[in-house]
C-alpha positions, -999 to 999 in steps of 0.1 A, spaced: 0 0 0 10 36 -4 -10 47 27 -46 55 35 -63 75 6 -72 101 32 -35 110 33 -32 114 -5 -36 146 -25 -59 144 -54 -53 163 -86 -77 167 -115 -55 179 -144 -76 203 -164 -51 227 -179 -53 217 -216 -63 241 -243 -89 217 -258 -80 228 -293 -93 197 -310 -125 198 -289 -131 235 -297 -144 242 -262 -131 237 -226 -133 200 -219 -134 207 -182 -169 222 -187 -183 193 -208 -213 177 -191 -217 141 -181 -248 129 -163 -257 165 -156 -224 177 -141 -193 192 -157 -164 168 -161 -142 187 -137 -168 181 -110 -173 145 -120 -136 137 -118 -132 155 -85 -160 133 -71 -142 102 -84 -112 110 -63 -133 119 -33 -152 87 -36 -119 69 -37 -113 83 -2 -92 113 -11 -100 143 12 -78 170 -4 -86 173 -41 -75 202 -63 -84 213 -98 -52 220 -117 -54 247 -144 -31 269 -164 -24 304 -152 -52 326 -166 -77 298 -170 -110 303 -152 -118 281 -122 -151 275 -104 -156 298 -75 -148 281 -41 -131 251 -57 -95 246 -45 -73 252 -75 -36 249 -83 -19 264 -113 6 247 -136 41 254 -122 55 259 -156 29 270 -182 31 256 -217 49 223 -210 18 201 -211 5 180 -182 39 178 -166 34 213 -154 2 203 -136 17 171 -122 47 191 -108 24 216 -92 4 188 -75 35 170 -63 49 202 -49 17 209 -31 15 174 -17 49 175 1 53 141 16 19 128 6 12 105 -24 -7 121 -53 -36 105 -71 -38 121 -106 -68 120 -129 -71 138 -162 -103 158 -167 -110 141 -201 -109 104 -189 -146 97 -180 -141 60 -180 -122 61 -147 -141 55 -114 -131 52 -77 -125 15 -81 -95 24 -104 -76 38 -75 -84 10 -51 -71 -14 -78 -39 6 -83 -32 10 -46 -30 -27 -43 2 -26 -64 19 2 -44 44 0 -16 59 25 8 74 51 -15 63 33 -46 34 43 -68 14 24 -95 4 31 -131 -15 10 -157 4 -1 -188 -7 -17 -221 6 -22 -256 3 15 -265 22 27 -235 14 36 -199 -13 58 -183 4 86 -164 -28 107 -162 -47 82 -141 -20 71 -117 -7 71 -81 26 89 -77 49 86 -46 63 117 -30 97 110 -45 83 117 -80 87 154 -73 125 152 -77 121 134 -110 96 159 -123 119 188 -114 148 171 -131 127 165 -162 116 201 -164 152 213 -159 163 192 -188 134 202 -210 121 166 -211 83 171 -208 71 136 -217 51 119 -190 58 85 -206 95 91 -201 90 103 -165 70 71 -158 99 50 -172 124 68 -151 103 63 -120 100 26 -128 137 22 -134 144 38 -100 120 14 -83 95 42 -74 67 32 -98 52 -2 -105 36 -8 -139 4 -29 -139 -7 -46 -170 -41 -35 -183 -59 -62 -204 -77 -54 -236 -112 -55 -221 -103 -26 -197 -84 -4 -222 -116 15 -231 -116 29 -196 -85 49 -202 -96 65 -235 -95 103 -235 -122 125 -251 -104 149 -274 -128 156 -303 -165 163 -307 -168 129 -325 -153 111 -295 -175 130 -272 -206 119 -292 -194 83 -292 -187 84 -255 -221 99 -248 -239 72 -267 -218 44 -253 -207 52 -217 -176 35 -204 -182 38 -167 
């Protein structure tokens, strides 16, 4: 285990520019609520008490909702992950992208079973790993800072570096579960997801 979920920090990464979608994905509705709210509730239902919405500087945030800003704007989700890890201090971080509506609270219960003290967990399949629906150990902060300093903004590479260091366990995701980790990036995908829900 990586500790009680109540000790984790939750981070809903919602700082993308949604260029392919044409509108802010965080505000898309699912079952009558915006996606940012739905994803926040997923983490809360997983047992996480402190949950932050993570946005780019200058992006709007719902009033009264705890919000972090990407530590380094313009470098993709690594900036949001870094901000969450920095805020968390010595706590693990449960990350969930705002555009992954197939993930539910059970996902984090499943991942936590593959964690250990100081070791996180992340799903992996043939196309790569899933760093935007993962559990990160506190030690990931140093790796994120090193990656930013070197200009290496790939979360896939960060995940491999963490695994190579023994701080991240990869968990195989079978083909029947791969639909759960699909992102919604275009209006066509949104329409398909709406007509065939994955969670």
